[in-house]
C-alpha positions in Angstrom: -11.8 24.1 -33.2 -10.3 22.1 -29.8 -6.6 23.6 -28.8 -4.1 22.2 -26.7 -4.2 24.7 -24.8 -7.7 24.3 -23.0 -6.7 22.9 -18.9 -6.9 19.8 -17.9 -7.2 18.4 -14.8 -4.6 16.4 -13.9 -6.1 13.9 -10.8 -3.5 12.1 -8.4 -3.2 10.0 -5.1 -3.3 7.3 -3.1 -5.1 4.2 -5.2 -8.4 4.2 -3.0 -7.8 8.2 -2.3 -11.4 8.8 -5.1 -9.8 10.3 -8.2 -12.3 7.5 -10.1 -15.0 8.6 -8.7 -14.4 12.9 -8.9 -13.6 12.1 -12.6 -16.2 10.4 -13.6 -18.9 12.4 -11.9 -17.2 16.2 -12.7 -15.1 14.4 -16.2 -15.9 15.8 -19.1 -14.4 13.8 -20.2 -12.7 11.8 -17.1 -9.5 10.4 -19.6 -8.8 7.0 -16.7 -4.7 6.5 -17.9 -5.0 3.2 -15.9 -6.1 2.7 -19.6 -2.6 3.3 -20.0 -1.4 -0.1 -18.0 0.7 -2.4 -19.8 -0.6 -5.9 -21.0 1.4 -8.8 -19.4 2.3 -10.0 -22.4 4.9 -7.0 -22.7 6.3 -9.1 -19.9 9.0 -11.4 -21.2 13.0 -12.8 -20.1 13.8 -9.9 -23.1 12.2 -7.3 -20.8 10.9 -8.2 -18.4 8.2 -5.6 -16.2 9.2 -5.0 -12.3 8.2 -7.6 -9.5 8.0 -7.2 -5.9 9.3 -8.3 -3.4 7.5 -11.3 -3.5 8.0 -11.4 -7.2 3.9 -11.0 -9.2 4.4 -8.4 -11.1 4.5 -4.8 -9.6 1.5 -2.9 -11.1 2.0 0.2 -8.1 5.2 0.9 -10.6 5.2 3.7 -13.4 7.6 1.0 -15.7 4.4 -0.7 -16.3 3.0 1.8 -17.5 3.3 3.9 -20.7 3.3 7.2 -20.2 4.1 8.4 -23.9 0.4 6.6 -25.2 -1.3 8.1 -22.3 0.6 11.9 -22.6 -0.5 11.7 -27.0 -3.4 10.6 -26.4 -4.9 13.4 -24.6 -3.3 16.2 -26.3 -5.2 14.7 -29.5 -8.7 14.3 -27.0 -7.6 17.9 -27.1 -6.4 19.2 -30.6 -9.4 17.2 -32.4 -12.1 16.7 -29.6 -11.9 12.7 -30.2 -9.3 10.0 -29.4 -9.1 6.5 -29.2 -7.9 4.8 -25.2 -7.6 0.5 -24.8 -10.2 -0.9 -22.8 -8.0 -2.8 -20.1 -8.6 -5.9 -18.0 -7.2 -5.6 -14.2 -8.2 -9.4 -13.6 -6.1 -10.4 -16.8 -3.8 -6.9 -17.4 -4.6 -7.2 -20.9 -6.4 -5.2 -23.6 -9.8 -6.0 -24.5 -11.0 -3.6 -26.8 -11.1 0.5 -27.1 -12.9 3.5 -26.2 -13.9 6.8 -28.4 -13.6 9.6 -26.2 -15.1 13.3 -26.9 -14.4 16.8 -25.5 -17.8 18.1 -24.5 -18.8 20.7 -22.1 -17.2 20.9 -19.0 -13.3 20.2 -17.2 -11.3 17.3 -19.1 -10.0 15.5 -16.5 -7.5 12.8 -15.9 -6.8 10.4 -13.2 -4.6 7.2 -12.2 -2.0 6.3 -9.7 0.1 7.7 -12.0 -1.0 10.8 -12.9 2.9 12.3 -11.5 4.4 10.8 -14.8 2.5 11.9 -17.3 2.9 15.6 -15.8 6.1 16.8 -17.7 5.2 14.9 -21.1 2.3 17.1 -21.0 4.0 19.9 -20.7 6.3 19.5 -23.1 3.3 19.0 -25.9 2.5 22.5 -24.3 -0.7 21.0 -22.7 -1.7 23.6 -19.6 -2.4 21.4 -17.3 -3.7 22.1 -13.3 -2.0 18.9 -11.3 -3.9 17.3 -8.1 -3.2 15.9 -5.2 -6.5 14.4 -3.3 -5.9 14.4 0.0 -6.9 12.0 1.7 -5.3 9.5 5.1 -4.1 6.2 4.8 -6.4 4.5 6.9 -9.2 6.0 4.6 -7.3 5.2 1.0 -6.4 1.4 2.8 -10.4 0.6 2.7 -11.9 1.6 0.5 -8.9 0.4 -1.5 -9.4 -3.6 -0.7 -12.8 -3.4 -0.2 -13.4 -1.4 -3.6 -10.6 -4.5 -5.2 -12.6 -7.8 -3.7 -16.0 -5.9 -4.9 -14.5 -5.5 -8.4 -12.3 -9.2 -8.2 -9.5 -7.2 -9.6 -6.6 -9.6 -8.6 -6.6 -13.2 -6.6 -7.0 -12.6 -2.3 -3.6 -13.0 -0.8 -2.2 -10.8 -3.5 -4.9 -8.1 -2.5 -3.7 -8.2 1.0 -0.3 -8.2 0.3 -0.6 -5.5 -2.2 -2.9 -3.2 0.3 -0.3 -3.8 3.1 2.6 -2.5 0.5 0.8 0.2 -0.3 0.1 1.3 2.7 3.5 1.5 3.8 4.7 3.5 1.2 1.7 5.9 0.9 4.0 9.4 2.7 6.9 8.2 -0.3 3.8 8.0 -2.8 2.7 11.8 -1.7 6.2 13.3 -1.8 6.7 12.0 -5.3 3.7 13.9 -6.4 4.7 16.7 -4.8 8.2 16.4 -6.6 6.8 16.6 -9.2 4.9 19.8 -9.3 1.6 18.8 -7.1 -0.7 20.5 -5.2 -1.8 18.6 -1.9 -5.5 19.6 -1.7 -8.5 18.0 0.5 -10.7 15.6 -1.0 -13.7 17.8 0.0 -12.1 21.0 -1.4 -11.3 19.3 -4.8 -15.4 17.8 -4.8 -16.1 21.5 -4.0 -13.7 23.4 -6.8 -14.6 20.4 -9.2 -18.4 21.0 -9.2 -17.7 25.1 -9.8 -16.7 24.4 -12.7 
């Protein structure tokens, strides 16, 4: 029977560092933590979501994400062998339904830009976690991020350019945030080799 003591690989890194690619290729299953973003409907005068300096919702702030719901879903997956996660549309900042995840042979890999925020809740629930920060140069992540976001029509182009510049400037702080949370920095090629050998 599945248990919360099955090893869970938690991949963190800057937006565009290759987290989703590696998790989709090697995860059994791949848990997309970005599915647990909050919906734009939660942004109200009584309970506003964080804003950027240019008065847009700051989707790169951890308070726009539900770490408790993500931790509960991963615990359920490891305990029962299955769970439900939201289908989240980045373009509309809303849920469009849910999808089922099931355990299979191989590593369970969860990834997302707020992976560091879910590490402590998972450890508190007794989950065995291997936290890895994917180390990639800021220039590389900036280019990959912009190409991806334009291809997927994630947000209007002016927003993507402003966000991209802000993320590029913040990348050193993001790395330190992950290390402070307990993640181990590993170059992307080495991460790929490690996951391929499991």
